[in-house]
C-alpha positions, 0 to 999 in steps of 0.5 A: 911193596908189602908181602902178599899171601901166596900158595903154600907150595909152588906148583906150576899149572902145567895142565892149565898152560897146556890146555890153553895152548891147545885151545889157542892152537885150534882157535876154540873158546872155553865155552865151545870146548865145554859144550864139545866135551860135555862139561861146564865152562867153569871147569875149563876156566878153573883148569886154565886158571889153576883154581882147580888143583885136582881136576876130575880125570874123567872130565879131563879125558873128555876135554882131551878127546874133544881136542884130539889129543891124549889125556897123557899128553895133557896131564903128564908132569913137566921134565924133572928139574925143569923149574928146580932152584938150587940152594946156596953153598952155605945153606944160609942163602937161596939163589933165585934165577932170573925169568927169561923167555925165548920168543922164537920158540912156539912152546914158550906160551906153554912153558912161559919162562925158564931160568937164565944164568946169573941168579941172585942170592937172598937170605932164607930167613928174610924170604921166609919172614918178609915174603911168606913164599916158598923159596923155590917159587921165586924168580927175579925179573928186571922191569923194562920201560915205563908202562907201570910208572909210578908203581914200577920204574925202568930198571927196578928189580922185582921178585915174582912168585910163580906159584901164584898165577890167579889174579884174584885178588887183583895185583901186579903180575908178570905176563907173557904177551906174545912178544916177551915178559912184562909187568901189568896190573891184572883184575879178574872180571867175573860179572861177565858171561865168561870171566875175562882179565883186565890188563892195566898199565899204571902209566895213563899213557898206555891203554888198558885192555881185556883178554879172555882167561885162555888168551893170557899167560900169567907167569906169577905175582910180584911180591917185592921190588927194589929200586936204586937211588 
């Protein structure tokens, strides 16, 4: 798999994840929320997808008010250090935490992933030259199952850029499907009244499906994989 261009800095879309979770909790669509808040549907979509890096505070306040929550609860920063990445002891390597998810926690759909133990070490020069990704954006994930064969096989080790969660251009992403983390090919469909995302399994035995933007939790884009012989 060739390296992909990614965001220059790793910024987890906390506001978008929180907004998506609040909408899902209330069973409200992006179109309905936009009407209630007096904003364009595209504004809601851009916040959820992370496309809008600096959304209007005035509009966010209207959105928060329509949801019955405070603006502060929607935009306050994540817990300090929650997604920090320690450097290797000699400065030559970076340690990449594994992605993990606790399906028993309701807030999982907001946080989506956290670092598990047993990080892997990669040489910083290789990360910089081959992946073009900030080291702190990388997470490691081990593929399970055969839904992405032949592209990805069970046991493949992949690196995920959690700073890239927008499925345009299309690519393979790690998503949270309500049960756990899974690798899927995502394609953004913009020709519809409301943008939707097609979720594709490369293995033809698995059926592809579509979801609204607010109903899918994208963890990050795959940028590299390794396979044993």
